[in-house]
VOLODREN-757887 format. One line per 5 residues: number of its first residue (from 0); their letters; for each residue y, x, z of C-alpha. Coordinates in steps of 0.001 Angstrom, whole numbers, plus 500000, padded with zeros to 6 digits. Last residue first. Layout:
BEGIN
NUM> a> Y/X/Z | ...
This chain:
BEGIN
177> fieds> 476164/539328/761925 | 477141/541894/759324 | 479665/543714/761483 | 477171/545187/763947 | 479284/547498/766104
172> dddvd> 478142/545846/769345 | 474451/546534/768692 | 475113/550278/768560 | 473731/552375/765692 | 471708/555615/766251
167> klkls> 468425/553929/767054 | 468511/551470/764212 | 467599/547904/764934 | 465902/546289/761999 | 463394/544290/763992
162> kkvdm> 465607/543090/766835 | 468804/542343/764891 | 466848/540774/762043 | 464924/538570/764437 | 468151/537461/766197
157> tladc> 469749/536561/762879 | 466614/534699/761806 | 466731/532584/764983 | 470445/531808/764470 | 469787/530847/760842
152> dakia> 466923/528575/761890 | 469184/526915/764508 | 471867/526394/761839 | 469293/524847/759501 | 468177/522480/762285
147> elhkl> 471812/521545/762997 | 472322/520903/759274 | 469279/518589/759238 | 470624/516663/762235 | 474012/516311/760498
142> irfke> 472307/515096/757301 | 470313/512447/759203 | 473429/511203/761041 | 475352/510931/757749 | 472444/509034/756187
137> enirk> 472424/506609/759129 | 476194/506184/758769 | 475809/505418/755042 | 473055/502892/755791 | 475257/501095/758307
132> intyp> 478288/501211/755998 | 476414/499571/753141 | 478712/496612/752431 | 481974/498492/752884 | 481081/501656/750980
127> yisek> 479479/499581/748185 | 482536/497369/747630 | 483708/499193/744503 | 480231/499572/742998 | 479448/495888/743509
122> lmeye> 482819/494950/741995 | 482157/497053/738915 | 478711/495479/738566 | 480304/492012/738737 | 482532/492736/735764
117> ittyp> 486288/493200/735771 | 487779/492537/732367 | 490510/494807/731001 | 488287/497863/730949 | 489402/501419/731740
112> ydnlq> 488065/501286/735305 | 490390/502886/737847 | 491945/499471/738521 | 488716/498418/740260 | 489194/501292/742720
107> ecvre> 492724/500134/743450 | 491414/496573/743826 | 488864/497700/746417 | 491566/499576/748307 | 493914/496547/748250
102> lvegl> 491159/494216/749500 | 490389/496600/752338 | 494094/496664/753216 | 494260/492853/753269 | 491208/492712/755536
97> fknme> 492925/495155/757886 | 496130/493086/757896 | 494202/489933/758871 | 492314/491833/761548 | 495646/493150/762853
92> vkvre> 497132/489644/763066 | 494159/488114/764861 | 493869/491104/767196 | 497575/490811/768042 | 497100/487145/768904
87> rimkd> 494371/487883/771425 | 490895/486579/770687 | 488808/484958/773422 | 485101/485631/773590 | 482731/483239/775415
82> kdlnk> 481233/481851/772199 | 480087/485274/771018 | 481777/486424/767834 | 480744/485697/764235 | 482022/482118/763909
77> kmlrv> 485049/482951/766051 | 486032/485715/763629 | 485527/483440/760626 | 487716/480727/762149 | 490345/483307/763113
72> veaka> 490496/484614/759538 | 490771/481058/758199 | 493515/480122/760666 | 495523/483237/759829 | 495710/482383/756151
67> fplge> 495344/485644/754308 | 497650/488505/753262 | 499924/488236/756287 | 503630/488103/755599 | 504486/488324/759275
62> deipq> 504044/484650/760052 | 506331/484248/763021 | 505010/484260/766531 | 506955/482137/768966 | 507674/483932/772248
57> gdedf> 505686/482790/775272 | 505197/486345/776501 | 501498/486341/775599 | 502279/485282/772014 | 503087/481771/770794
52> eevie> 501728/479818/767860 | 503637/477245/765804 | 501383/474377/764821 | 500905/474056/761095 | 501916/470600/759933
47> nesee> 499284/467883/759731 | 500402/466212/762983 | 504015/466248/761784 | 503025/464504/758559 | 501129/461821/760455
42> vldts> 504157/461145/762653 | 506414/461005/759615 | 504093/458549/757877 | 504206/456381/761002 | 507751/455338/760091
37> vegee> 510671/456257/762297 | 512547/453179/763397 | 515952/452147/762051 | 515011/448471/761623 | 514987/448914/757835
32> slnpn> 512451/451694/758249 | 513434/455315/758618 | 511185/457866/756967 | 513258/457915/753759 | 516171/459599/755546
27> sddki> 519192/459838/753215 | 519401/456068/752837 | 521069/455715/756222 | 521418/452037/756993 | 524611/451194/758854
22> eetpn> 524294/448462/761389 | 527229/446010/761561 | 528820/445440/764968 | 531399/448231/764677 | 532540/447250/761189
17> enaee> 535727/449241/760433 | 534880/452153/762741 | 531351/452356/761377 | 532651/452290/757811 | 535070/455143/758587
12> nmeky> 532325/457163/760266 | 529990/456624/757307 | 532708/457736/754885 | 533402/460877/756927 | 529698/461753/757037
7> eeenn> 529382/461227/753304 | 532348/463531/752698 | 530876/466194/755009 | 527559/466046/753224 | 529153/466261/749773
2> dlm> 531236/469393/750456 | 534803/469227/751647 | 537643/471129/749979
């Protein structure tokens, strides 16, 4: 049993064989004019289509189910990078995936709230680690410096205790406390 396309093709072939001088108009392609030329609408449509990108090996890159439009992510990257920087395709894809993961983490944190409506304050609290990363790193650095100072004080006190409370009949090597 033939499907509709095959039947139409057979009919068109039969008509062409019967009337070889008569032009057959194909109604299945709306972009063809009566003269059989491609209309300019098709050309404009093809210019507006997304251009297929290629990787370093010349292989076409398929959209890998990225969370955001790649062109928008690239546009934002180029806006914030120096003008002389070039972005490799893998960087574009990985940045897109990273932004999707950040969005997922923020949404997970928003889901922890018992309310059905997400308020702006909830969003601010959820994105705080991402928007204040510089201040958080500075605080981390300050705490680590303070801990190093405390450790140095502890080491100095340990040495003072060993010197001042040294018993004559006890060896320094057998000191289990310090």
